[in-house]
Each structure stands twice: as C-alpha cells, then as structure tokens.
LOVEXVO-69914 format. One record per atom (N, C-alpha, C): x, y, z; residue in three letters; atom name; residue number from 0. Coordinates in Angstrom, 3 decimals. Atoms other than C-alpha are relative to their C-alpha. Example, Ala and Ser with C-alpha at 12.3 -4.5 7.8 and 13.67 -1.06 7.14 Angstrom:
<pts>
xx  yy  zz  residuo  atomo  num
0.890  -1.190  0.000  ALA  N  0
12.300  -4.500  7.800  ALA  CA  0
0.900  1.200  0.000  ALA  C  0
-0.820  -1.190  -0.060  SER  N  1
13.670  -1.060  7.140  SER  CA  1
-0.770  1.090  0.730  SER  C  1
</pts>
This chain:
<pts>
xx  yy  zz  residuo  atomo  num
0.076  0.172  1.431  MET  N  0
106.576  86.599  147.898  MET  CA  0
-1.625  -0.064  -0.001  MET  C  0
1.449  0.106  0.044  SER  N  1
103.124  87.126  146.892  SER  CA  1
-0.485  -1.216  -0.856  SER  C  1
0.476  1.237  0.782  GLN  N  2
100.839  84.451  145.374  GLN  CA  2
0.287  0.079  -1.499  GLN  C  2
-0.246  -0.054  1.468  ASP  N  3
101.459  85.640  141.864  ASP  CA  3
1.433  -0.501  -0.344  ASP  C  3
-1.407  0.397  0.319  GLN  N  4
105.180  85.309  142.129  GLN  CA  4
0.320  -1.583  0.501  GLN  C  4
-0.139  1.368  -0.250  GLU  N  5
104.864  81.881  143.750  GLU  CA  5
-0.454  -0.765  -1.269  GLU  C  5
0.677  0.845  1.143  LEU  N  6
102.524  80.601  140.906  LEU  CA  6
0.981  0.140  -1.256  LEU  C  6
-1.104  -0.225  1.226  LEU  N  7
105.269  82.164  138.354  LEU  CA  7
1.076  -0.780  0.093  LEU  C  7
-1.409  0.894  -0.135  GLU  N  8
108.075  80.327  139.899  GLU  CA  8
-0.413  -1.558  0.010  GLU  C  8
0.620  1.114  0.465  LEU  N  9
105.920  77.242  139.873  LEU  CA  9
-0.085  -0.551  -1.398  LEU  C  9
0.211  0.142  1.314  VAL  N  10
105.038  77.659  136.358  VAL  CA  10
1.611  -0.338  -0.851  VAL  C  10
-1.113  0.134  0.483  ARG  N  11
108.633  78.129  135.499  ARG  CA  11
0.850  -1.347  0.338  ARG  C  11
-0.469  1.538  -0.401  THR  N  12
109.759  74.829  137.457  THR  CA  12
-0.565  -1.062  -0.891  THR  C  12
0.568  1.181  0.799  LEU  N  13
107.231  72.803  135.752  LEU  CA  13
0.335  0.087  -1.558  LEU  C  13
-0.504  -0.107  1.357  THR  N  14
108.259  74.315  132.282  THR  CA  14
1.147  -0.705  -0.271  THR  C  14
-1.221  0.296  0.218  SER  N  15
111.570  73.525  132.848  SER  CA  15
0.235  -1.802  0.049  SER  C  15
0.243  1.585  -0.197  ARG  N  16
110.608  69.815  134.029  ARG  CA  16
-0.617  -0.574  -1.339  ARG  C  16
0.611  0.431  1.161  VAL  N  17
108.562  69.490  130.926  VAL  CA  17
1.045  0.041  -1.100  VAL  C  17
-1.029  -0.128  1.102  LYS  N  18
111.314  70.456  128.599  LYS  CA  18
1.091  -1.042  0.219  LYS  C  18
-0.993  0.808  0.062  ASP  N  19
113.716  68.139  130.290  ASP  CA  19
-0.719  -1.544  -0.338  ASP  C  19
0.553  1.115  0.376  LEU  N  20
111.064  65.157  129.869  LEU  CA  20
-0.157  -0.164  -1.292  LEU  C  20
0.130  0.239  1.454  GLU  N  21
110.671  65.995  126.181  GLU  CA  21
1.254  -0.274  -0.567  GLU  C  21
-1.385  0.431  0.502  LYS  N  22
114.383  65.737  125.732  LYS  CA  22
0.179  -1.353  0.217  LYS  C  22
0.038  1.665  -0.264  GLN  N  23
114.126  62.127  127.389  GLN  CA  23
-0.828  -0.665  -0.890  GLN  C  23
0.967  0.769  1.055  VAL  N  24
111.336  61.043  125.238  VAL  CA  24
0.613  0.064  -1.380  VAL  C  24
-0.888  -0.108  1.261  THR  N  25
113.276  62.353  122.183  THR  CA  25
1.014  -0.887  -0.087  THR  C  25
-1.108  1.006  0.124  ALA  N  26
116.300  60.418  123.037  ALA  CA  26
-0.585  -1.325  -0.027  ALA  C  26
0.467  1.387  -0.008  LEU  N  27
114.098  57.322  123.884  LEU  CA  27
-0.286  -0.368  -1.505  LEU  C  27
0.387  0.376  1.417  LYS  N  28
112.573  57.592  120.383  LYS  CA  28
1.066  -0.301  -0.988  LYS  C  28
-1.064  0.116  0.939  LEU  N  29
115.880  57.858  118.698  LEU  CA  29
0.750  -1.437  0.312  LEU  C  29
-0.416  1.373  -0.457  VAL  N  30
116.919  54.667  120.605  VAL  CA  30
-0.819  -1.020  -0.827  VAL  C  30
0.882  1.171  0.479  GLY  N  31
113.825  52.696  119.560  GLY  CA  31
0.037  0.180  -1.415  GLY  C  31
0.303  -0.208  1.583  ALA  N  32
113.979  53.891  115.798  ALA  CA  32
0.939  -0.839  -0.691  ALA  C  32
-0.808  0.882  0.779  GLN  N  33
116.570  51.355  115.014  GLN  CA  33
-0.873  -1.133  -0.715  GLN  C  33
0.565  0.901  0.847  ASP  N  34
115.396  48.957  112.343  ASP  CA  34
0.402  -1.353  0.421  ASP  C  34
-0.351  1.389  -0.398  VAL  N  35
115.053  45.315  113.677  VAL  CA  35
-0.747  -0.905  -1.080  VAL  C  35
0.503  0.997  0.851  PRO  N  36
114.683  42.586  111.164  PRO  CA  36
-1.398  -0.713  0.488  PRO  C  36
1.152  0.841  -0.608  GLU  N  37
111.192  40.750  111.161  GLU  CA  37
0.286  -1.276  0.468  GLU  C  37
-0.331  1.470  -0.682  GLU  N  38
112.806  37.442  111.688  GLU  CA  38
0.348  -0.071  1.198  GLU  C  38
-0.327  0.029  -1.439  THR  N  39
114.361  38.520  114.881  THR  CA  39
-1.123  0.359  0.759  THR  C  39
1.275  -0.238  -0.738  LEU  N  40
110.908  39.863  116.102  LEU  CA  40
-0.552  -1.201  -0.005  LEU  C  40
0.573  1.379  -0.014  VAL  N  41
109.490  36.450  115.177  VAL  CA  41
0.666  -0.880  0.876  VAL  C  41
-0.774  0.660  -0.882  ALA  N  42
112.155  34.791  116.849  ALA  CA  42
-0.324  0.254  1.700  ALA  C  42
0.308  -0.388  -1.312  ILE  N  43
111.828  36.766  120.022  ILE  CA  43
-1.478  -0.410  0.458  ILE  C  43
1.439  0.289  -0.449  ALA  N  44
107.857  36.432  120.122  ALA  CA  44
-0.124  -1.416  0.130  ALA  C  44
0.096  1.566  -0.295  ALA  N  45
108.228  32.629  119.756  ALA  CA  45
0.629  -0.553  1.072  ALA  C  45
-0.905  0.360  -1.350  GLY  N  46
110.803  32.515  122.477  GLY  CA  46
-0.974  0.403  1.140  GLY  C  46
0.633  -0.485  -0.957  VAL  N  47
108.634  34.465  124.748  VAL  CA  47
-1.557  -0.843  0.052  VAL  C  47
1.419  0.709  -0.031  ALA  N  48
105.353  32.415  123.738  ALA  CA  48
0.563  -1.355  0.667  ALA  C  48
-0.266  1.189  -0.611  ALA  N  49
107.106  29.283  124.537  ALA  CA  49
0.365  0.024  1.343  ALA  C  49
-0.429  -0.238  -1.418  TYR  N  50
108.630  30.552  127.799  TYR  CA  50
-1.473  -0.102  0.540  TYR  C  50
1.333  -0.337  -0.761  LEU  N  51
104.851  31.455  128.629  LEU  CA  51
-0.826  -1.418  -0.130  LEU  C  51
0.686  1.171  0.251  GLY  N  52
103.820  27.908  127.616  GLY  CA  52
-0.966  -0.288  -1.099  GLY  C  52
0.814  0.071  1.210  TYR  N  53
102.052  28.508  124.408  TYR  CA  53
0.749  -0.855  -0.928  TYR  C  53
-0.747  0.774  1.052  ALA  N  54
102.696  25.707  122.030  ALA  CA  54
-0.536  0.402  -1.433  ALA  C  54
0.410  -0.552  1.325  GLY  N  55
102.594  27.099  118.619  GLY  CA  55
-0.632  -1.324  -0.920  GLY  C  55
0.776  0.839  0.888  VAL  N  56
100.312  25.508  115.803  VAL  CA  56
0.593  0.261  -1.399  VAL  C  56
-0.518  0.085  1.348  ARG  N  57
101.563  24.539  112.483  ARG  CA  57
-0.964  0.277  -0.822  ARG  C  57
0.946  -0.505  0.938  THR  N  58
99.970  26.336  109.918  THR  CA  58
0.021  -0.423  -1.546  THR  C  58
-0.265  0.580  1.574  GLN  N  59
101.553  24.863  106.820  GLN  CA  59
-0.606  -1.264  -0.169  GLN  C  59
0.581  1.294  0.463  PRO  N  60
99.458  22.042  105.257  PRO  CA  60
1.011  -1.197  -0.077  PRO  C  60
-0.980  1.122  0.331  ARG  N  61
101.052  18.630  105.394  ARG  CA  61
-0.776  -1.048  -0.961  ARG  C  61
0.375  0.856  0.945  PHE  N  62
100.536  16.572  102.352  PHE  CA  62
0.752  -1.329  0.162  PHE  C  62
-0.454  1.367  -0.103  ALA  N  63
101.240  12.999  103.458  ALA  CA  63
-0.717  -0.955  -1.123  ALA  C  63
0.449  1.017  1.117  ALA  N  64
100.930  10.170  100.996  ALA  CA  64
-0.664  -1.322  0.741  ALA  C  64
0.979  1.061  -0.803  SER  N  65
98.323  8.345  103.265  SER  CA  65
-0.990  -0.616  -1.101  SER  C  65
1.141  0.408  0.955  PRO  N  66
95.760  6.102  101.439  PRO  CA  66
-1.189  0.769  0.104  PRO  C  66
1.152  -0.701  -0.193  GLY  N  67
93.064  8.104  102.682  GLY  CA  67
0.046  1.367  -0.748  GLY  C  67
-0.136  -1.289  0.851  TRP  N  68
94.465  11.419  101.295  TRP  CA  68
-0.004  -0.186  -1.545  TRP  C  68
-0.048  0.361  1.535  THR  N  69
95.206  9.922  98.045  THR  CA  69
-1.266  -0.358  -0.668  THR  C  69
1.137  0.208  0.510  LYS  N  70
91.984  8.511  97.675  LYS  CA  70
-1.136  1.236  -0.098  LYS  C  70
0.998  -1.123  0.025  GLY  N  71
90.092  11.591  98.710  GLY  CA  71
0.394  1.057  -1.210  GLY  C  71
-0.313  -0.868  0.962  THR  N  72
92.148  13.618  96.291  THR  CA  72
-0.393  -0.488  -1.445  THR  C  72
0.356  0.547  1.157  ARG  N  73
91.755  11.298  93.325  ARG  CA  73
-1.563  -0.109  -0.220  ARG  C  73
1.594  -0.240  0.125  HIS  N  74
87.924  11.328  94.149  HIS  CA  74
-0.389  1.383  -0.408  HIS  C  74
0.435  -1.388  0.266  GLY  N  75
87.870  15.129  94.092  GLY  CA  75
0.517  0.419  -1.455  GLY  C  75
-0.501  -0.377  1.291  GLN  N  76
89.789  15.232  90.899  GLN  CA  76
-0.987  -0.669  -1.371  GLN  C  76
0.750  0.806  0.998  LEU  N  77
87.373  12.686  89.021  LEU  CA  77
-1.390  0.458  0.017  LEU  C  77
1.346  -0.520  -0.107  ASN  N  78
84.375  14.295  90.258  ASN  CA  78
-0.059  1.317  -0.531  ASN  C  78
0.026  -1.484  0.824  HIS  N  79
83.298  16.958  87.869  HIS  CA  79
-1.488  0.490  0.245  HIS  C  79
1.185  -0.612  -0.338  THR  N  80
80.470  18.440  89.815  THR  CA  80
0.502  1.516  0.022  THR  C  80
-0.465  -1.389  0.002  PRO  N  81
80.353  22.175  89.576  PRO  CA  81
0.144  0.661  1.376  PRO  C  81
-0.321  -0.772  -1.193  VAL  N  82
81.991  24.330  92.224  VAL  CA  82
-0.711  0.946  0.280  VAL  C  82
0.960  -1.094  -0.674  ARG  N  83
79.684  26.339  94.445  ARG  CA  83
0.738  1.238  0.202  ARG  C  83
</pts>
C-alpha cells in the first residue's frame, strides 16, 4: 500500500470512530435530559455536603421573644430618626 492509501484508510477508521462516539454522546444527552425536581437536587446536594462534613447554616432569621430582641425592636419603632 502506498502512503496515500494508508492515510485514507486511517481517515476512514477515525471517521467511523468519531461517528460512533457522536452516537454515544447523543445517547448520553438523551438519558441526562430527564427533568429532575429541584427539591430532589437540593436533597442530594445536602446529603453530599453532610457526608463531606459541611454543617449547613440556617439562613432563615429566628425571631425569638427574648427581652433584648423585644427591647431593640421597640426602641427601633419608637425612634423616629430618618433612615439613611
């Protein structure tokens, strides 16, 4: 075989391999295209984070009826200084 024929055969082989890989990628995209609810993703992420040792931070404010909180709120409501 001449060098041109060898190169042509290699190009044909690589072209067929690329087509096979494109089919596999398309099949993987179709499998991954299923809709997953956000709640499920959050639960999975929280589980992985807990497994890795990350303690989640509570972002929701807590309004406890402590005397300090009550006094601060009352003071803020009665103080009529302009808001900056």
